[in-house]
C-alpha positions as CSV (number, residue, x, y, z in Angstrom):
1,M,-14.2,11.5,8.8
2,T,-13.7,13.5,5.7
3,D,-14.1,12.5,2.1
4,L,-12.5,14.5,-0.7
5,T,-13.9,13.7,-4.1
6,L,-12.6,15.2,-7.4
7,N,-15.8,14.3,-9.3
8,P,-19.0,12.9,-7.8
9,K,-19.9,10.9,-10.9
10,K,-20.3,7.2,-10.0
11,T,-18.6,4.6,-12.2
12,D,-20.6,1.3,-12.6
13,T,-19.0,-2.0,-12.1
14,P,-18.8,-4.1,-15.3
15,S,-21.0,-7.2,-15.4
16,E,-18.2,-9.5,-16.5
17,E,-15.1,-9.5,-14.4
18,S,-11.8,-11.4,-14.6
19,F,-8.8,-10.9,-12.4
20,V,-5.5,-12.4,-13.5
21,L,-1.8,-11.7,-13.2
22,L,-0.3,-9.5,-15.8
23,G,0.1,-11.1,-19.2
24,Q,-3.5,-12.3,-19.5
25,T,-6.4,-10.2,-20.7
26,S,-9.5,-8.8,-19.2
27,S,-12.2,-6.3,-20.2
28,T,-10.9,-2.9,-18.9
29,M,-12.9,0.2,-18.1
30,Q,-11.3,3.5,-19.1
31,K,-12.8,5.7,-16.4
32,V,-12.2,4.4,-12.9
33,R,-12.9,5.8,-9.4
34,V,-9.8,5.5,-7.2
35,G,-9.7,5.7,-3.4
36,A,-6.8,6.2,-1.0
37,V,-7.2,5.6,2.8
38,Q,-5.8,8.0,5.4
39,A,-6.9,6.7,8.8
40,E,-5.8,5.5,12.2
41,P,-5.6,1.7,12.7
42,G,-7.0,-0.3,15.5
43,W,-3.5,-0.3,17.1
44,L,-2.2,-3.7,18.2
45,D,-5.8,-5.1,18.0
46,L,-6.7,-7.5,15.2
47,E,-10.5,-7.4,15.7
48,E,-10.6,-3.7,16.1
49,S,-8.5,-3.3,12.9
50,V,-10.7,-5.7,11.0
51,E,-13.8,-3.8,12.0
52,K,-12.3,-0.5,10.9
53,T,-11.3,-2.1,7.6
54,L,-14.8,-3.2,7.0
55,S,-16.1,0.2,7.8
56,L,-13.8,1.9,5.4
57,I,-14.6,-0.5,2.6
58,Q,-18.3,0.2,3.2
59,Q,-17.7,4.0,3.1
60,A,-15.7,3.7,-0.1
61,S,-18.4,1.6,-1.6
62,E,-21.0,4.3,-0.9
63,K,-18.8,6.7,-2.8
64,G,-18.6,4.4,-5.8
65,V,-14.9,3.6,-5.5
66,N,-13.7,0.9,-7.9
67,V,-10.1,0.6,-6.6
68,L,-9.2,1.2,-2.9
69,G,-5.7,1.3,-1.4
70,F,-4.8,0.7,2.3
71,P,-1.6,1.7,4.1
72,E,1.4,-0.5,4.9
73,V,0.6,-3.0,7.7
74,W,-2.7,-1.3,8.2
75,I,-3.6,-4.3,10.3
76,P,-2.8,-4.0,13.2
77,G,-0.9,-0.7,12.6
78,Y,2.7,0.2,12.1
79,P,4.6,-0.1,15.4
80,W,6.7,3.0,15.5
81,S,8.2,2.0,18.8
82,L,10.6,-0.2,16.9
83,W,12.4,3.0,16.0
84,T,12.1,4.8,19.4
85,N,12.5,2.1,22.0
86,S,15.1,-0.6,22.7
87,V,14.7,-4.3,21.8
88,I,14.2,-5.2,25.5
89,D,11.6,-2.4,25.9
90,N,9.7,-3.7,22.9
91,T,9.6,-7.4,24.0
92,E,6.0,-7.4,25.2
93,M,4.8,-5.2,22.3
94,V,6.3,-7.6,19.8
95,H,4.6,-10.5,21.6
96,K,1.2,-8.7,21.4
97,Y,1.9,-7.6,17.8
98,M,2.5,-11.2,16.7
99,A,-0.8,-12.4,18.3
100,N,-2.7,-9.6,16.6
101,S,-1.2,-10.0,13.1
102,L,-3.5,-11.3,10.4
103,V,-3.3,-14.8,8.9
104,R,-4.1,-14.8,5.2
105,D,-6.4,-17.8,5.4
106,S,-8.4,-16.9,8.5
107,P,-12.0,-16.0,9.5
108,Q,-10.9,-12.4,9.8
109,M,-9.6,-12.3,6.3
110,R,-12.7,-14.0,5.0
111,R,-14.8,-11.3,6.5
112,I,-12.8,-8.7,4.7
113,Q,-13.0,-10.7,1.4
114,Q,-16.8,-10.8,1.8
115,A,-17.0,-7.1,2.3
116,V,-14.9,-6.5,-0.8
117,K,-17.2,-8.8,-2.8
118,D,-20.3,-7.0,-1.4
119,A,-18.7,-3.6,-2.4
120,G,-17.8,-4.8,-5.9
121,M,-14.4,-3.2,-5.8
122,V,-10.7,-4.1,-6.0
123,V,-8.8,-3.7,-2.7
124,V,-5.1,-3.7,-2.1
125,L,-4.8,-4.5,1.6
126,G,-1.6,-3.9,3.6
127,Y,-1.2,-5.9,6.8
128,S,1.2,-7.7,9.1
129,E,0.8,-11.2,7.8
130,R,1.3,-14.1,10.2
131,D,2.5,-17.3,8.6
132,G,3.3,-19.9,11.3
133,A,5.6,-18.2,13.8
134,S,6.9,-15.6,11.3
135,L,5.6,-12.2,10.3
136,Y,5.8,-10.5,6.8
137,M,4.7,-7.1,5.5
138,G,2.0,-8.4,3.3
139,Q,-0.1,-6.9,0.5
140,S,-3.2,-8.9,-0.7
141,F,-4.9,-8.0,-4.0
142,I,-8.6,-8.8,-3.5
143,A,-10.9,-8.9,-6.5
144,T,-14.6,-8.0,-6.7
145,T,-15.3,-11.7,-6.4
146,G,-13.7,-11.6,-2.9
147,E,-10.8,-13.8,-4.1
148,I,-7.2,-13.0,-3.2
149,V,-5.9,-13.1,-6.7
150,H,-2.3,-12.2,-5.8
151,H,-0.4,-11.9,-2.6
152,R,3.1,-10.4,-2.1
153,R,5.4,-9.4,0.8
154,K,7.8,-6.5,1.1
155,I,11.0,-7.9,-0.3
156,K,13.3,-6.0,2.1
157,P,12.0,-4.7,5.4
158,T,13.7,-1.4,6.2
159,H,16.4,-1.1,8.9
160,V,14.9,-2.1,12.3
161,E,11.8,-3.6,10.6
162,R,14.0,-6.6,9.9
163,T,13.9,-7.4,13.7
164,L,10.1,-8.1,13.3
165,W,9.3,-9.1,9.7
166,G,10.8,-11.5,7.2
167,E,11.5,-10.9,3.5
168,G,9.3,-11.7,0.5
169,Q,10.5,-14.2,-2.0
170,A,10.3,-14.2,-5.8
171,E,6.5,-14.3,-6.0
172,S,6.6,-10.8,-4.4
173,L,8.4,-9.4,-7.6
174,T,5.0,-9.7,-9.3
175,T,3.4,-6.4,-8.3
176,V,0.6,-6.0,-10.8
177,I,-2.7,-7.7,-11.5
178,D,-5.0,-7.3,-14.5
179,S,-8.5,-6.3,-13.7
180,P,-11.6,-4.7,-15.3
181,F,-10.4,-1.4,-13.8
182,G,-7.0,-1.6,-15.4
183,K,-3.7,-3.0,-14.3
184,I,-3.4,-2.5,-10.6
185,G,0.0,-2.4,-8.8
186,G,1.2,-2.1,-5.3
187,L,4.4,-1.6,-3.2
188,N,5.1,-1.1,0.5
189,C,6.8,2.0,1.9
190,W,10.5,2.1,1.0
191,E,10.0,-0.4,-1.8
192,H,9.4,2.9,-3.6
193,L,13.1,3.6,-3.2
194,Q,14.1,0.3,-4.9
195,P,14.7,1.5,-8.4
196,L,15.0,-2.0,-10.0
197,L,11.7,-3.0,-8.3
198,R,10.0,0.1,-9.5
199,Y,11.3,-0.5,-13.0
200,Y,10.1,-4.1,-13.0
201,E,6.6,-2.9,-12.0
202,Y,6.6,-0.5,-15.0
203,A,7.5,-3.4,-17.2
204,Q,4.4,-5.2,-15.9
205,G,2.3,-2.4,-17.3
206,V,0.9,-0.8,-14.2
207,Q,-1.8,1.8,-14.7
208,I,-3.1,2.4,-11.1
209,H,-0.5,2.0,-8.4
210,I,-1.3,1.7,-4.7
211,A,1.5,3.2,-2.6
212,S,1.1,1.8,0.9
213,W,2.9,3.8,3.7
214,P,2.9,3.9,7.5
215,A,2.5,7.2,9.4
216,E,5.4,9.5,8.7
217,F,6.0,12.7,10.5
218,C,7.8,16.1,9.9
219,M,11.4,16.8,10.8
220,P,11.9,17.1,14.5
221,D,13.8,20.0,16.1
222,P,17.5,19.3,15.5
223,K,18.2,20.5,19.1
224,V,16.0,17.6,20.3
225,M,17.3,14.8,18.1
226,A,19.1,14.1,14.8
227,W,16.9,12.8,12.1
228,Q,16.9,12.0,8.4
229,Y,14.8,13.9,6.0
230,H,14.1,10.8,3.9
231,E,12.2,9.4,7.0
232,T,9.5,12.1,6.8
233,G,6.0,12.3,5.3
234,E,7.1,15.0,2.9
235,A,9.9,12.8,1.5
236,S,7.5,9.8,1.2
237,Y,5.0,12.0,-0.6
238,R,7.6,13.1,-3.0
239,A,8.8,9.5,-3.6
240,S,5.3,8.4,-4.5
241,Q,4.9,11.4,-6.8
242,F,8.1,10.6,-8.5
243,M,6.9,7.1,-9.2
244,A,3.9,8.6,-11.0
245,I,6.2,10.7,-13.1
246,E,8.8,8.0,-13.8
247,G,6.3,5.2,-14.4
248,Q,3.6,7.3,-16.1
249,T,1.0,5.7,-13.8
250,F,-1.8,6.9,-11.5
251,V,-0.6,6.6,-7.9
252,A,-2.9,6.4,-4.9
253,V,-0.9,7.1,-1.7
254,A,-2.4,5.5,1.4
255,S,-1.1,6.4,4.9
256,Q,-1.8,6.0,8.6
257,I,-2.3,8.7,11.2
258,L,-1.7,8.7,15.0
259,T,-3.7,10.6,17.6
260,E,-2.8,11.7,21.1
261,K,-5.1,9.1,22.8
262,N,-3.1,6.2,21.3
263,L,0.4,7.4,22.2
264,E,0.5,5.4,25.4
265,K,-0.9,2.3,23.8
266,N,2.0,2.5,21.2
267,H,4.7,3.3,23.9
268,L,5.4,6.6,22.2
269,V,4.7,9.2,24.9
270,G,7.5,11.8,24.8
271,K,9.2,10.1,21.8
272,P,10.3,12.5,19.0
273,P,9.8,12.6,16.0
274,I,6.2,11.5,16.7
275,K,3.6,14.3,16.3
276,T,0.0,14.0,17.2
277,P,-2.4,14.3,15.6
278,G,-0.3,13.6,12.5
279,G,1.4,11.1,10.2
280,G,-0.8,11.3,7.2
281,F,0.2,12.4,3.7
282,S,-2.3,10.5,1.4
283,M,-2.7,11.8,-2.1
284,I,-3.8,10.6,-5.6
285,F,-1.4,11.6,-8.5
286,G,-1.9,11.7,-12.2
287,P,0.5,9.9,-14.6
288,D,2.4,13.2,-15.0
289,G,2.8,13.6,-11.2
290,K,0.0,16.2,-10.8
291,P,-1.9,16.0,-7.5
292,L,-5.6,15.3,-8.4
293,V,-7.3,16.1,-5.1
294,E,-6.9,18.4,-2.2
295,P,-5.0,16.8,0.7
296,L,-6.3,16.1,4.1
297,E,-4.6,17.5,7.2
298,D,-1.8,15.2,8.4
299,G,-3.9,14.2,11.4
300,E,-7.3,13.9,9.7
301,E,-9.1,10.7,8.7
302,G,-10.7,10.3,5.4
303,I,-10.8,8.6,2.0
304,L,-9.4,10.6,-0.9
305,V,-11.4,9.9,-4.1
306,A,-10.6,10.8,-7.7
307,D,-12.1,9.8,-11.0
308,V,-9.4,9.0,-13.5
309,D,-9.3,8.2,-17.2
310,L,-6.8,5.5,-18.0
311,R,-6.4,7.0,-21.5
312,D,-4.6,10.0,-20.0
313,I,-1.7,7.7,-19.4
314,D,-1.0,8.0,-23.1
315,R,-0.5,11.7,-22.8
316,A,2.4,11.1,-20.4
317,K,3.8,8.2,-22.2
318,A,4.0,10.2,-25.5
319,F,6.8,12.1,-23.7
320,I,8.4,9.3,-21.8
321,D,7.9,5.6,-21.7
322,T,10.7,4.2,-19.5
323,V,10.0,0.6,-20.6
324,G,9.3,1.5,-24.2
325,H,10.5,4.2,-26.6
326,Y,12.5,5.9,-23.9
327,A,14.5,2.8,-22.9
328,R,17.9,1.6,-24.2
329,P,17.9,-2.2,-23.5
330,D,21.0,-2.5,-25.7
331,L,22.8,-0.5,-23.0
332,L,20.9,-1.1,-19.8
333,S,18.5,-3.9,-18.8
334,L,17.2,-5.6,-15.7
335,L,17.9,-9.2,-14.7
336,V,15.1,-10.9,-12.7
337,N,15.1,-14.2,-10.8
338,P,11.5,-15.5,-10.8
339,T,12.2,-18.7,-8.7
340,A,11.5,-18.7,-5.0
341,D,13.8,-20.5,-2.7
342,S,12.5,-22.9,0.0
343,C,13.8,-23.8,3.5
344,V,13.2,-27.5,2.7
345,T,13.8,-29.2,-0.6
346,T,12.8,-32.9,-1.0
347,M,15.3,-34.9,-3.0
348,K,13.9,-37.0,-5.9
349,K,15.3,-40.5,-6.5
């Protein structure tokens, strides 16, 4: 496993820590070490996925990482066979996937929370969340205390994803927490193509954004199959970079990879556009969109690490602040519904 570090200087964890949703205050360090995972999940296996998560948290801790981002549905991996196989062919896979999705309040999650606490970092963890008999594309924001201080779900699973996962409610519009390491935000995959959701995150004051993605591959041979460019690693990389530019925020891109030995397990043998080893496009961008580290190969595992100075955000915002001096709320503004609906409402007498 490879580690790419921009600057080896370790940043100490502050002695007093508070983690709250945006709008409240906390002591904030200016210089922060950010980490972005690029790795292969423990495919369709909850316990294997948890063990690998613990290992990556430990490795990041040894590198002095303060804020670590994981890919979308890192646990138990993104099931690409949703796109390449029929509903009938995927029946047993879906059954196994449900059984190996992570319950937020579970022994497995508590092990992860303890590891985060021991490491003294903030982690944004992407996973397939099981809630009763339903699945959601979840992101938990875990503080250095080990507490899940915020949890959200992808507000609109993409295309065939809606056959497996449900939608997040109003609480998922909150995408930023306040922490000693700055205001930490997170979105899943094509939520980065939701312009109103991005804008709402900028309004929440994000400083370090975790862009969680599945494995994405290059364009297949058009003679073999028709495919859309926006469904490639290159396009997802650029969408994440644009968020850094548009929001004047540091962006840590976390992505999955897939290797040859796990093709059969994922029912992907001979299925374009899958390429092995491949799928990874992790990166860390500055608030002007500049790449801050050298990328890994698209099939290589590692943790990208960069030391960032939150004061550099001011350099970008002096040119453009999309929710400040560069906005025109008298002409264009965003309407947000903060109230979550419920399947059951109890009448009051």
